[in-house]
C-alpha positions in Angstrom: 78.0 69.8 130.6 78.7 72.8 132.8 76.9 76.1 132.5 79.2 78.9 131.3 79.5 82.3 132.9 81.3 85.4 131.7 84.6 84.1 133.0 84.5 80.4 132.2 83.4 80.9 128.6 87.0 82.1 127.7 88.6 78.8 128.9 85.8 76.8 127.1 86.6 78.5 123.8 90.3 77.9 124.2 89.8 74.3 125.2 87.7 73.7 122.0 90.5 75.2 119.9 93.2 73.0 121.5 93.1 70.5 118.7 94.5 73.1 116.2 97.4 71.3 114.5 99.4 74.4 113.5 101.2 75.4 116.7 101.6 79.1 115.7 97.9 79.4 114.8 97.0 77.8 118.1 99.3 80.2 120.1 98.0 83.3 118.2 94.3 82.4 118.5 94.5 81.5 122.2 96.1 84.8 123.0 93.6 86.6 120.8 90.6 85.0 122.5 92.0 85.8 126.0 92.7 89.5 125.1 89.5 89.9 123.2 87.4 88.5 126.0 89.4 90.5 128.5 88.8 93.7 126.5 85.0 93.0 126.4 84.9 92.5 130.2 87.1 95.5 130.9 84.9 98.0 128.9 81.6 96.1 129.7 80.8 95.9 126.1 77.1 96.1 125.4 75.1 94.3 122.7 74.6 97.7 120.9 78.3 98.4 120.9 79.1 94.9 119.8 76.7 95.3 116.8 78.2 98.8 116.0 81.6 97.3 115.9 80.5 94.5 113.6 78.8 97.1 111.3 82.0 99.2 111.3 84.2 96.3 110.3 81.7 95.3 107.6 82.0 98.8 106.2 85.8 98.7 106.3 85.7 95.5 104.3 83.2 96.9 101.8 85.5 99.9 101.3 88.4 97.7 100.1 89.0 97.5 96.4 92.0 96.5 94.2 93.2 100.1 94.5 92.2 100.8 98.1 93.0 98.9 101.3 90.9 100.2 104.1 91.9 97.5 106.6 95.6 98.5 106.2 94.5 102.1 106.7 92.7 101.1 109.9 95.7 99.3 111.2 97.9 102.3 110.3 95.7 104.8 112.2 95.5 102.6 115.3 99.3 102.4 115.4 99.2 98.6 114.9 101.1 98.7 111.7 103.9 100.8 113.3 104.0 98.4 116.3 104.5 95.4 114.0 107.1 97.4 112.1 109.0 98.4 115.3 109.0 94.9 116.6 110.2 93.4 113.4 112.9 96.1 113.1 114.1 95.5 116.7 114.2 91.7 116.1 115.9 91.7 112.7 117.7 95.0 112.0 121.5 94.3 111.9 124.0 96.9 113.1 123.5 100.4 111.8 121.2 99.3 109.0 118.8 102.1 108.0 115.6 102.2 110.1 112.5 100.9 108.5 109.1 102.6 108.0 105.7 101.6 106.8 105.0 100.4 103.3 101.6 101.9 103.5 98.4 101.3 101.5 99.6 102.9 98.2 102.5 100.7 97.2 102.2 99.1 93.8 104.2 96.3 92.3 105.8 96.4 88.8 106.3 100.2 88.7 108.1 101.7 85.7 111.9 101.3 85.4 114.1 104.4 85.1 117.8 105.2 84.5 120.1 107.0 86.8 118.8 110.6 87.5 115.6 110.2 85.5 112.3 111.7 86.7 109.5 109.6 88.1 107.0 112.5 87.3 105.6 111.1 84.1 102.5 113.2 84.2 102.4 115.3 87.4 103.8 118.8 87.5 105.3 120.9 90.3 108.5 122.0 92.0 111.3 119.5 91.4 113.9 118.0 93.7 116.6 115.4 93.6 117.2 112.4 95.8 120.6 110.8 95.5 123.3 108.8 97.5 124.5 105.3 97.8 123.2 101.9 99.0 125.8 100.5 101.3 126.4 97.2 103.1 127.3 96.8 106.8 131.0 97.5 105.9 130.2 100.8 104.2 130.8 99.4 100.8 128.5 100.2 97.8 126.0 97.5 96.8 125.9 97.3 93.0 122.8 96.5 91.1 120.5 97.0 94.1 116.8 97.8 93.2 115.6 101.1 94.6 111.8 101.4 94.4 110.3 104.8 95.1 106.7 106.1 95.3 105.2 109.3 96.7 102.4 111.9 96.3 102.5 114.5 93.7 102.8 118.3 94.4 99.1 118.4 95.3 99.4 115.6 97.9 97.8 112.8 95.9 99.0 109.4 94.9 98.4 108.1 91.3 95.8 105.6 92.7 93.7 108.6 93.8 93.9 110.7 90.7 94.4 108.5 87.6 93.1 105.5 85.8 94.5 102.7 87.9 96.4 101.4 84.9 98.4 104.7 84.8 101.4 104.8 87.1 102.9 108.1 88.1 105.2 109.4 90.8 106.7 106.0 91.3 109.4 103.9 89.7 112.4 101.5 90.0 116.1 102.3 89.8 119.3 100.2 89.8 122.4 101.3 91.6 125.6 101.5 89.6 128.9 99.6 90.3 129.6 101.9 93.3 126.1 101.5 94.8 125.1 105.0 93.6 121.5 106.0 92.8 119.9 109.3 91.7 116.2 110.1 91.4 114.6 113.2 90.0 111.1 113.9 91.4 108.7 116.5 92.6 108.7 117.9 96.1 106.0 115.8 97.9 103.2 117.4 99.8 101.8 116.1 103.1 98.3 114.8 102.7 95.2 113.7 104.5 94.5 110.0 104.6 91.3 109.0 102.8 88.5 110.5 105.0 85.5 109.4 102.9 85.3 105.9 104.4 84.7 104.3 107.8 88.3 104.8 108.9 88.2 108.6 108.1 84.9 108.8 110.0 86.5 107.2 113.1 89.5 109.6 112.9 87.1 112.6 112.7 85.2 111.3 115.7 88.5 111.1 117.7 89.2 114.8 116.9 92.4 113.9 114.9 93.7 115.8 111.9 94.3 112.7 109.8 97.3 114.2 108.0 100.6 112.5 107.1 103.7 114.7 106.8 105.4 114.9 103.3 107.5 111.8 102.6 109.0 109.6 99.9 108.7 105.9 100.2 111.7 103.7 99.5 111.9 99.9 99.0 115.5 98.7 98.5 116.6 95.1 97.8 119.6 93.3 96.5 120.6 89.6 96.1 121.6 88.2 99.5 120.5 91.2 101.5 117.4 91.8 103.7 114.9 94.0 101.9 114.7 97.5 103.4 111.3 99.2 103.6 111.6 102.8 104.7 110.7 106.4 103.9 112.3 109.9 104.1 110.3 112.6 105.7 110.6 116.4 105.0 111.5 118.1 108.3 109.8 121.4 107.6 106.3 119.8 107.3 103.9 121.2 109.9 102.8 117.6 110.8 106.3 116.1 111.2 105.6 115.6 115.0 102.0 114.3 114.6 101.9 111.8 111.8 98.5 110.2 111.9 100.0 106.7 111.2 103.0 107.2 113.5 105.6 106.4 110.8 108.2 109.1 111.4 111.7 108.3 112.9 114.2 111.0 113.6 116.9 109.3 111.5 114.6 109.4 108.5 113.9 113.2 108.6 115.6 115.2 105.8 115.7 118.7 104.5 116.3 119.4 100.7 119.1 121.9 100.1 120.0 123.8 96.9 123.6 124.0 95.7 124.8 120.6 96.9 127.9 120.1 94.8 127.5 116.3 94.7 124.0 116.5 93.4 123.4 115.4 89.8 121.3 118.6 89.4 122.8 121.1 92.0 120.5 123.9 91.0 117.5 121.9 92.3 116.8 121.3 96.0 118.5 118.0 96.7 118.7 115.4 99.5 121.7 113.1 99.8 120.9 110.0 101.8 123.0 106.8 102.0 120.9 103.7 102.8 122.5 100.8 104.7 121.2 97.3 104.1 122.1 94.1 106.0 122.8 90.6 104.9 119.7 88.4 104.8 119.6 85.9 107.7 118.5 82.3 107.2 114.8 81.9 107.2 114.3 85.7 107.1 110.7 86.8 106.6 109.4 89.8 104.8 109.6 93.2 106.5 106.8 94.7 104.5 104.1 96.2 106.7 101.7 96.9 103.9 100.9 95.5 100.4 99.9 96.3 96.9 96.1 96.7 97.3 95.4 94.6 94.2 97.3 91.7 95.6 95.4 91.8 98.9 92.1 91.9 97.0 93.1 89.0 94.8 93.9 86.8 97.9 
């Protein structure tokens, strides 16, 4: 048995994990160990700092509940979620399909179903707007019966998970496109908001001198039989934080500005945004593009 030093310990760990039967798990863990050990050597990690990191991750886990996912929030603020999103988009987006964005920590499955042009503001009040357009395929043809899920903050910058009984859903819903691929959603003008700052991730963001604010946006999840699911969001261009999103989710092609008097709008007297989403055919063995999850599902697993 050879004595280990600060360099040889890395190879010893990797050698012991070499019997891992799952080749992808073996690849990921070998790389993780090399980078993690390299990081510790680079910054000369001290025992006190190591223990502080363990305590921080423990607090992150303790902050997670069926309605709050602090680990996804941590990944978001470190830009890791966006990196995974960008890599997946680069590898799998076909042609001029709409760019993707983060699912985020506030998505909920089984949201209410609405008809064409109905409002998702079941309880919240505030200035209204309309979002409408078409879901198109790669050839520019309308995709009928596509599911368009939408969720957003209310006019005060809060999600329903932050303001209501968790059983009550508001400012979110599901729509179906018509035979021409058209959709129309009546909603409230969203407000930019601070990420939850009352937990360990918020404490870290404050210590870094960051504002912790996301620009106003509307999340969209669009799916249809035979097509790759699209996870994206539309961002309001006049938001003061459009260029400094604390989770790095904004892309130029997803920035919009509501306009009043659009003739094609189902409610032209309201500020409206027309946006046509393009979705691509699903490739064989395609995997999920969701960078995020319903907090209750993560907690259950």
